[in-house]
KOLPAMAR-541104 format. One record per residue (C-alpha): residue in one letter; x, y, z. Coordinates in steps of 0.5 Angstrom, whole numbers, padded with zeros to 4 digits, always signed. Layout:
BEGIN
AXYZ
...
***
This chain:
BEGIN
M+0083-0191+0300
N+0090-0188+0300
T+0090-0181+0304
H+0094-0178+0299
D+0089-0179+0294
H+0083-0175+0298
P+0081-0169+0295
N+0083-0165+0301
Y+0089-0168+0303
D+0093-0162+0302
C+0089-0158+0306
L+0089-0164+0312
A+0096-0164+0311
S+0096-0156+0312
L+0092-0157+0318
Q+0096-0161+0322
E+0102-0157+0321
V+0098-0151+0323
M+0096-0155+0329
R+0103-0156+0331
R+0104-0149+0332
I+0099-0148+0337
R+0100-0146+0344
L+0094-0145+0349
S+0095-0138+0353
D+0094-0141+0359
G+0099-0147+0358
R+0093-0153+0358
S+0095-0159+0354
H+0096-0159+0346
K+0091-0164+0346
K+0086-0159+0349
A+0088-0154+0344
E+0086-0159+0338
E+0080-0160+0342
L+0078-0153+0341
V+0080-0152+0334
M+0076-0158+0332
E+0070-0155+0336
V+0070-0149+0331
L+0071-0154+0325
N+0065-0158+0328
A+0060-0153+0330
P+0053-0153+0327
K+0053-0150+0321
S+0050-0143+0322
I+0050-0136+0318
I+0058-0135+0318
N+0062-0141+0319
I+0070-0143+0319
D+0072-0149+0316
A+0079-0152+0315
K+0081-0149+0309
D+0080-0142+0312
I+0085-0144+0318
C+0090-0147+0313
E+0090-0140+0309
L+0090-0135+0314
F+0095-0139+0318
Q+0101-0140+0313
G+0108-0139+0315
D+0112-0142+0321
E+0110-0137+0327
E+0107-0140+0333
I+0100-0139+0334
L+0097-0137+0340
L+0090-0140+0342
L+0085-0137+0347
E+0078-0139+0350
I+0075-0133+0353
S+0068-0133+0356
V+0064-0127+0359
N+0058-0130+0364
E+0054-0123+0365
M+0048-0122+0360
S+0049-0115+0359
E+0049-0109+0353
T+0057-0109+0355
R+0058-0117+0354
M+0062-0116+0348
K+0066-0110+0351
Q+0068-0114+0357
L+0070-0120+0352
M+0075-0115+0349
E+0078-0113+0356
V+0079-0120+0357
I+0083-0121+0351
E+0087-0115+0352
K+0089-0118+0359
E+0091-0124+0355
V+0095-0121+0350
A+0098-0115+0353
H+0105-0119+0353
L+0105-0120+0345
E+0107-0114+0341
Y+0104-0115+0334
F+0099-0120+0330
N+0099-0121+0323
Q+0093-0126+0323
L+0087-0127+0327
L+0081-0132+0327
M+0075-0131+0332
Y+0069-0136+0333
F+0063-0134+0337
F+0059-0138+0341
V+0053-0134+0343
P+0046-0137+0347
Q+0040-0138+0342
D+0036-0133+0346
S+0041-0128+0346
P+0044-0127+0339
L+0050-0122+0338
T+0047-0115+0336
M+0049-0110+0331
D+0052-0106+0336
E+0056-0112+0339
L+0059-0114+0332
N+0061-0106+0331
T+0064-0106+0338
F+0068-0113+0336
L+0070-0110+0329
D+0072-0103+0331
Y+0077-0106+0336
T+0079-0111+0331
N+0080-0105+0326
L+0084-0101+0331
N+0088-0106+0334
Y+0089-0111+0328
G+0088-0106+0322
L+0094-0109+0319
S+0092-0116+0320
E+0088-0121+0316
V+0082-0122+0321
I+0076-0128+0320
W+0071-0129+0324
G+0065-0133+0325
S+0059-0135+0330
V+0054-0140+0332
F+0048-0141+0337
V+0049-0145+0343
P+0044-0147+0348
S+0042-0142+0352
Q+0044-0145+0359
Q+0052-0143+0356
P+0055-0137+0358
A+0053-0130+0355
I+0058-0130+0350
R+0064-0135+0349
A+0070-0134+0344
I+0075-0138+0341
M+0081-0134+0338
M+0087-0136+0334
L+0093-0131+0334
Q+0099-0131+0329
H+0104-0126+0332
G+0110-0123+0329
V+0110-0118+0324
S+0108-0120+0317
E+0110-0116+0310
K+0104-0112+0310
T+0105-0110+0317
H+0113-0109+0316
S+0112-0104+0310
R+0106-0100+0314
L+0111-0100+0320
A+0116-0097+0316
T+0111-0091+0314
D+0107-0091+0320
E+0108-0090+0328
K+0101-0093+0330
D+0102-0098+0336
L+0099-0104+0334
R+0098-0107+0340
F+0091-0109+0343
S+0088-0104+0347
V+0081-0103+0349
T+0078-0096+0349
***
């Protein structure tokens, strides 16, 4: 069968374009970035999944996409806040974001709590309020880190952000309060 005849050909072609624009925050190889994206796409099905169409629709345009792999090993009530603090350090050099994808890998015996989700949502609303944010999560074996996330950011100023900046002096950089 010709791949052009495949019903998802357009999405597959778009995903390849998205993959070309990804760079890892720590300078690891592009192959590693592809492996991390595929880990999100191939994660066992859970309540909140992310698929190739989500990624293609979220990361349109030609801006570079920054990919981060972050984990916190300490099992505590503040593990989500700690994760957000690590992210803040990783993205401190970037000014604006117009798209954010976050996928959480959490131990099966220690799922995300509503308080942790609220912490994440509060931070994303505060710091990415003018951006499109999608997220998902999956359970992993309990011997994994307390929480691990793969995060994709498309930086730049979208039309939505640009119009808001014209009327609002809000600092859109990521900050943990």
